[in-house]
N, C-alpha and C positions, 0 to 999 in steps of 0.2 A: 504493499499498501504506500502511497504518496501523501505528503503533507496534506495536500487537501481532500483526500480520500479519506484518511484518518481523521480529520474532525468533522466531513460527515459523519464517517462512521459513528464517533463519538457523541456528535449530537443527535443523532438519529436513536442511539440505543436506548430505550427504556429499562435497562438492569441493573443493579446496583455494581459500584467497583467493588472488587475485591481488593482490603487493603491488608499487609502484615506490617508487624513491627515486632521489636523487641522488648519483651515483659522485664520486671525488675531480676524477675530469675535467670535472665540471660537467653530465655527459650522464647522462640518467635510466638506470634498469635494471629491469627488471620480472622480477619469480620468483614462483612459488606455494608457498604452503605451508600444510600443515594448519593449522585454526583453531578454536578455543571463543569462542563469543560468550558472554559472561557479563557483567551489570551495565552494559550500555551500551558495552563493552571489547572488544576482540580478542584473543585472545591465542594466539601461536605460539610454537613452539620451533625452535629450530636450535643448531648446532656454535657454539661459542664462538667458536672462528677462523675461522668464513664470511665473507667479504666483506660482506653484508651489516648485520651487528653493526658493524664499522666505519663503514660509509657511514652504520648510523640515528644510529652516536654523534656523528658529525662535523657532521650534519644529521639532527635527528630528524622533519622533515616527511616526510611521505608520502600516496601515495594508494593505495587499494585497491580493491578488487572481487570481488564473489560472485555469479556467473552462471554459468549451465548453456549449453552449447553447443548443445543440443536444443532444438526448439520444443518449447511457446510459449516464448519468450524474456521473462524475467522475472529482474530482478536486485536488488543494491545497490551503488551505489560512491560514492567521496567520499575525502575528503583527512582524514589526522589527525597526529597526534602518537606517535612511539615511545619507549618506555623500554625499556631493556635490564635484566631481572630476573636477576640471574646466580645468585641462591641459589634460584630456582623453575623452573630449568630439568628437571633430571632427574622433578620432580613432575608438570611442563607436559607433559612429553614423554609420560608416564605416562597422561595424563587424554586424550591426542590418540590414542594407541596403543588406548585404549578405544572412545574415539568413533569411528574409523575402521576398527579391524581386529576391533573388538569384545573381544579379549581381548590378554594379552601371553604368551601359550605357541603362537607359530607361528615360523617362520622371521625373517620381517620384521623383526617386533618384537624377538624377541631380537638380531638383529645390530645393530637401532638403539640398543638399551639396552646391548650392551658395547661402543660403541666407546671409545676410549681419551680423544679427545676430550670437554671436557664440555660439557652442552646447556646453553643459557642458554635463559631465556623472553624472548618481546616483547609489549609490552601497547602495544596502537594506540587509541589513543583520538581517535574521531571528533572533527572539529573540523566537519564539515558531511558533509551526505551525500543523495543522491538514490535513489529508486527508480524503477523501470518493471516495466510487464506487459503484455505485449502477448496476454495468453492470448484476452481477447474478441475482439478484434480478427483473431489468426490462426483461430480458432475454424472458422469455414467453408473456409477453406483448407487445415486440416489433416484436415477431413472429408472433402474431395474427394481426397486421396492415398491 
């Protein structure tokens, strides 16, 4: 995939970003977060007291992947650094709700917006990334199914 294709892919995918970071014990942990891809960075939101916030404050290095589970397999993965943006959490949550749910007038959005713990935004700046697209390779296999 080329840069324009990567941006189109990331903008069009309505699946969570898989994020991996290192815990206090030194072991990696993975989690899934809704994302927005903008100006070369990924943005996510989570509650301020989520463990991932502590992990990323201690060690901002992380890995990410955006890839579907259905064929044809294609995606983007890489490594980056994360920054916690406490003042942008609610705004980012609203943007993510619009992106993934289409509006904020539904029970899930209202539940997320009414939680007492404040949201923080995460900005993940890729340091490197790679892509793969098995569409052409899998075309014959998918036609025979």
